[in-house]
N, C-alpha and C positions, 0 to 999 in steps of 0.2 A: 504494500500500500504506500502511496506517495506521502511524503512528509506534509505537504500542503493540506492534504485531506484530513490529517489528524491534528492539525494545529488549531487549537481552540480560538486563539486571537484572530487568525485569518478567517475562520468560520464565522466568527462574530462580526467581522468587517463585512462579510458577504450578506449577513442579515441586515446590517445597517444600510448597505447599498440597496437592497431590495425594499427596505422601508423608506427609502429616500431621505435618510438621516445622515448623509455623508456627501462630501464634495471631494473631488480629486483633481490632481493637476496643480502645477505651481501657482498659476494665476488665481484659480478658484480657492485654493487653500489659503493663500495670502489674503484674499478679499474676506474670507470667512473670519480670519484672525482679526483683521483690522476693524470689521464691522461688529465684532463681539458675538458672532454666531458660533464660533468654534469652541467646543468644550475640551477637545483633545486634538493634537496634531501628531501624525506618525510619518516619519521620513524613512525611506529605504536606506539600509546600511550601505548599499553600493551607489547611492546618489553622490553627486559631486560634492567636494568639500565646501564649495561656495553655497550650494543649496542647503546643506546641513547647517552651515553657519548662519545663513539668512534666516532660516526658520527657528533655530535656537535663539537668536537675538530677538526676532519678532515676538516669539512666544514668551520670552522672558519679560520683554517690555509690556506686552498686553496681558501678562499673567495667565497664560494658557499652558497646560502641561504638554511637553513635547518629548516624544520617544523616538529613538533610532531603532528600527526593528525590521527584520527580514530583508528581502531584496526587491528590486523593482518588479521583476517577473512575478514573484509570488504575491506581492501586494496588488498588482494589476489583475492577475488571474483570480484572486479571491473576490474581487468586486466586478468581475465580468469584463475586464478590459485587457489590452495587451500588456503595457508596462506603465507603472505609476511610481514616480519618485516621492510624491507626497500626497497626503490626504488628511482631511479634517472631519472629525465626527461632530455633527451639529445637534445631537440629542444628549441631554444631560445624563439620562439613565444608562444609555449605551456607553457613554464616555466613562462614567464612574466604574462600570463593570470591567471595561477594557483596561482602565488604569490599574485596577486591582490585579488583574491577570498579568499585565506587563510588569508591574512592580514585583510580583512573585517570581518572575523569570530572571530578574536582575540579581 
């Protein structure tokens, strides 16, 4: 069985996407953070250093939790896209559950 299928965080991101409680892509993610809609930001581990730094700084400034997790291929696949370097969860309940799981993994 593929790792992506057994990954609870990626599965939950898929649920968020189907519930339309998630935005993905650099522009949409940044917009969600700036407008206060983002409750959580996840950046792919293989995203560029500039992208990671951009979101870590933005999230710190706007006080949004930010995690580096998985890779672009897995993040994109989990939400039904090709590749995604960044995504923002726009639902408080989904975000708090994901934050718990991501914190447990660290």
